[in-house]
C-alpha positions in Angstrom: 89.6 144.5 80.2 89.2 142.1 83.1 88.3 138.5 82.5 84.7 137.6 83.4 84.0 135.2 86.2 82.1 132.0 85.4 79.3 131.1 87.8 76.7 128.3 88.0 73.3 128.2 89.6 70.9 125.3 90.1 67.2 125.6 90.3 64.9 122.6 91.0 62.0 122.7 88.5 58.8 120.6 88.6 58.4 119.9 84.9 59.4 117.3 82.4 62.7 117.9 80.5 60.7 118.0 77.2 58.2 120.6 78.5 60.9 122.7 80.2 63.1 122.7 77.0 60.4 124.4 75.0 60.6 127.3 77.4 64.4 127.5 77.0 64.6 127.3 73.2 61.7 128.9 71.5 61.4 132.7 71.1 57.7 132.8 72.1 58.4 130.9 75.3 61.6 132.8 76.1 59.4 135.9 75.8 57.1 134.6 78.5 59.8 134.6 81.2 63.3 135.6 80.1 62.7 138.9 78.3 59.8 141.1 77.5 60.0 139.9 73.9 62.2 137.6 71.9 62.7 137.4 68.1 64.9 135.0 66.2 66.3 134.7 62.8 68.3 131.6 62.2 70.8 131.3 65.1 70.4 134.9 66.2 68.0 135.7 69.0 67.1 139.3 69.9 66.1 139.7 73.5 64.1 142.8 74.3 63.7 144.3 77.8 61.8 147.7 78.2 64.1 150.0 76.3 67.1 147.7 75.7 67.8 145.1 73.1 70.6 142.4 73.1 71.4 139.9 70.4 72.7 136.5 71.2 73.8 133.7 68.9 72.7 130.2 69.6 76.0 128.3 69.7 74.5 124.8 70.3 71.6 122.9 71.6 70.5 119.4 72.3 66.8 118.8 72.6 65.5 118.3 76.1 69.1 118.8 77.5 70.6 122.2 76.9 70.9 125.4 74.9 73.9 127.6 74.8 74.0 131.3 73.7 76.7 133.9 73.3 76.0 137.6 73.5 77.1 139.1 70.1 78.4 142.3 71.8 80.5 140.4 74.3 84.1 140.5 72.9 85.5 137.9 75.3 85.7 134.8 73.2 85.2 132.2 75.9 82.0 133.5 77.5 78.5 132.2 76.9 75.3 131.5 78.9 73.9 128.0 79.0 70.7 126.6 80.4 71.1 122.9 81.0 68.4 120.4 82.2 69.7 117.9 84.7 67.7 114.9 85.8 68.7 113.1 89.0 69.2 109.4 88.1 67.8 108.2 91.4 64.9 110.5 92.1 64.1 111.8 88.6 64.1 115.3 90.1 64.6 117.9 87.4 66.9 120.9 87.9 67.8 123.7 85.6 71.5 124.5 85.6 72.5 128.0 84.6 76.1 128.8 83.6 76.9 132.4 82.9 79.8 134.9 83.0 79.9 138.3 84.6 82.4 141.0 85.5 83.7 140.5 89.1 81.6 143.4 90.4 78.5 142.2 88.6 78.4 138.6 89.6 75.8 139.1 92.5 73.7 141.3 90.2 73.8 138.6 87.5 72.8 135.9 89.9 69.9 138.0 91.1 68.8 138.5 87.5 68.8 134.7 87.0 67.0 134.1 90.3 64.3 136.6 89.2 63.9 135.2 85.7 63.8 131.6 87.0 61.1 132.6 89.5 59.2 134.0 86.6 59.8 130.8 84.6 58.4 128.7 87.5 55.4 130.9 87.8 54.8 130.7 84.0 55.0 126.9 83.9 53.5 126.2 87.3 56.7 124.4 88.4 
């Protein structure tokens, strides 16, 4: 099994960190842009797309700053996906930093997935 490749993406978002964080951390809000439907029980989040279902464990979070998940079925111990809110100290511009892992031949596809989902997020929040 090959090691997955870590990649990072940055998306400028016109929203306050507090407002944006709601969309990263609550099942209802994640269901508006990240997946078709999201359910949670404790630290386990079930993401539902069309006919597939994936479960992720929330590893950690800090309000208005970041949330980090790990796919339960991913057997590589060091992989995760994180959505981090970054605020520029000078301009106060808000960016959403995505960190994720993918197999070498799926990195571009994974980046496209995130670009599509973040476009949906921006559309949802008007940012």
